[in-house]
Backbone bond lengths (Angstrom), bond angles and torsions (degrees), N, CA, C in turn:
res aa  C-N    CA-C-N  psi(-1)  N-CA   C-N-CA  omega(-1)  CA-C   N-CA-C  phi
1 M - - - 1.445 - - 1.523 109.88 -
2 M 1.315 117.10 -42.60 1.462 120.35 -178.28 1.529 110.53 -61.90
3 K 1.310 116.26 -40.82 1.461 121.01 -177.21 1.530 111.39 -61.30
4 Y 1.320 116.80 -43.56 1.456 120.34 -173.73 1.526 114.04 -90.40
5 S 1.320 117.27 -25.17 1.460 119.27 -177.61 1.520 112.93 -96.40
6 G 1.336 116.12 -21.94 1.455 119.23 -175.95 1.520 112.91 80.34
7 A 1.341 116.42 2.79 1.469 120.68 -179.67 1.528 110.15 -75.69
8 D 1.324 115.86 152.16 1.460 119.59 176.54 1.535 109.46 -77.20
9 R 1.318 116.39 173.57 1.461 121.47 -175.20 1.531 112.30 -61.24
10 A 1.332 117.21 -45.34 1.467 120.57 -178.09 1.531 110.91 -61.39
11 T 1.317 116.49 -43.79 1.467 120.46 179.14 1.524 110.33 -65.48
12 S 1.319 116.54 -43.47 1.464 120.66 178.88 1.521 111.43 -60.60
13 E 1.327 116.90 -40.71 1.466 120.17 178.77 1.530 111.20 -66.37
14 R 1.328 117.58 -38.30 1.472 120.28 177.30 1.529 110.66 -65.59
15 I 1.326 116.46 -42.87 1.463 120.34 178.70 1.528 109.96 -62.95
16 H 1.313 116.71 -46.14 1.468 120.92 179.32 1.525 109.90 -59.37
17 G 1.328 117.52 -46.01 1.462 121.27 178.85 1.516 112.12 -60.00
18 F 1.324 116.60 -42.70 1.460 121.22 177.82 1.522 110.69 -59.86
19 Y 1.331 116.71 -48.11 1.466 121.12 -179.17 1.525 111.14 -61.90
20 M 1.321 117.20 -39.00 1.460 119.80 179.72 1.531 111.26 -72.78
21 D 1.316 117.21 -43.46 1.469 121.44 -179.95 1.526 111.78 -61.78
22 K 1.313 117.01 -41.97 1.468 122.00 -177.03 1.526 112.55 -87.31
23 K 1.348 115.59 0.18 1.471 121.52 -179.84 1.533 111.49 56.96
24 I 1.322 115.20 39.99 1.459 120.70 177.88 1.524 110.29 -72.58
25 V 1.319 116.25 -34.12 1.458 121.39 175.87 1.523 107.32 -86.00
26 A 1.306 117.17 129.97 1.461 121.97 -178.55 1.525 110.66 -63.43
27 P 1.331 116.82 148.75 1.469 119.87 177.02 1.527 111.21 -53.34
28 G 1.311 115.54 135.64 1.460 120.43 -178.84 1.509 113.16 68.27
29 A 1.324 116.62 13.27 1.469 122.78 -178.27 1.530 112.07 58.86
30 A 1.336 115.90 28.98 1.462 120.47 178.86 1.530 109.75 -61.38
31 I 1.305 115.19 146.92 1.456 121.05 -178.40 1.526 108.35 -93.83
32 S 1.309 115.33 131.77 1.460 121.57 -178.35 1.520 109.43 -113.11
33 E 1.320 116.37 116.55 1.460 118.86 177.87 1.531 111.29 -61.42
34 P 1.342 119.26 -41.85 1.468 118.20 175.67 1.537 112.20 -62.12
35 G 1.319 117.05 -33.92 1.460 120.23 177.73 1.517 111.85 -65.90
36 I 1.322 115.83 -43.41 1.463 119.58 178.13 1.520 109.84 -65.21
37 R 1.330 116.92 -39.51 1.470 120.76 177.24 1.536 110.13 -59.44
38 A 1.325 117.25 -42.31 1.461 120.95 -179.76 1.528 110.97 -62.19
39 V 1.330 117.14 -41.45 1.468 120.60 178.54 1.526 110.11 -65.36
40 L 1.322 117.09 -45.51 1.461 120.13 179.93 1.529 110.67 -63.25
41 D 1.335 117.14 -41.34 1.462 120.24 177.87 1.530 111.23 -62.63
42 S 1.334 116.48 -36.96 1.474 118.82 178.87 1.524 110.80 -67.68
43 L 1.333 117.00 -33.41 1.468 120.02 177.01 1.525 110.91 -68.32
44 V 1.324 116.98 -33.34 1.465 120.43 174.54 1.530 109.28 -68.01
45 A 1.323 116.48 -44.15 1.469 120.91 -178.34 1.525 112.25 -61.59
46 T 1.339 116.98 -33.47 1.463 119.93 179.75 1.526 112.61 -88.18
47 G 1.332 116.23 -1.61 1.456 120.61 178.68 1.516 114.91 84.51
48 E 1.321 117.31 6.65 1.468 119.73 -179.89 1.525 112.31 -78.28
49 L 1.319 116.44 -22.65 1.467 122.18 173.19 1.517 107.80 -128.07
50 K 1.312 115.78 146.23 1.463 119.39 177.60 1.525 110.01 -82.14
51 N 1.308 116.42 -47.59 1.461 122.45 178.68 1.523 108.29 -134.55
52 P 1.324 117.62 135.46 1.461 118.58 -178.58 1.525 111.10 -72.96
53 P 1.322 117.07 134.88 1.462 120.03 174.77 1.532 109.70 -74.85
54 D 1.304 115.57 171.22 1.463 121.59 177.57 1.523 109.00 -70.84
55 P 1.338 118.20 124.66 1.467 120.34 179.43 1.531 112.73 -56.05
56 A 1.311 117.34 -30.49 1.466 120.60 -179.36 1.529 111.32 -60.67
57 D 1.325 116.89 -24.57 1.469 120.44 178.89 1.526 112.04 -67.96
58 F 1.331 117.48 -15.29 1.458 121.94 -177.08 1.521 113.02 -106.71
59 I 1.312 117.45 0.54 1.463 120.62 -172.67 1.517 110.67 -108.58
60 D 1.312 114.59 124.53 1.464 122.32 172.20 1.525 106.04 -132.44
61 R 1.303 116.64 95.97 1.466 121.59 -176.07 1.532 112.57 -76.92
62 S 1.304 118.12 -4.19 1.469 119.93 -175.77 1.528 111.77 -61.36
63 F 1.320 117.88 -32.81 1.462 120.30 -179.65 1.526 111.36 -66.83
64 L 1.334 116.69 -45.83 1.454 120.38 177.76 1.519 111.49 -67.42
65 D 1.317 115.93 -38.96 1.468 119.56 177.97 1.525 110.73 -60.80
66 E 1.325 116.44 -42.85 1.466 120.77 179.71 1.524 110.90 -67.99
67 A 1.303 117.25 -40.55 1.468 120.86 179.79 1.514 111.96 -67.14
68 A 1.309 117.45 -27.53 1.469 121.73 -178.95 1.526 112.56 -76.82
69 K 1.313 117.12 -12.00 1.489 120.39 -178.75 1.498 111.40 -71.46
């Protein structure tokens, strides 16, 4: 998180704690296509994207499948 957000360690830990406490991250870090759609739609609503791409373009479940073995 620190690498991609530029946040310091303390901020990253607070953000991580918030996400875990509020159960924002799905159990087992499962990927939710409706969840990705909601994020993409919010980016359209804020004007950061003109048209939302297909959520399936962002999903590669092979990593979770391999980790679950």
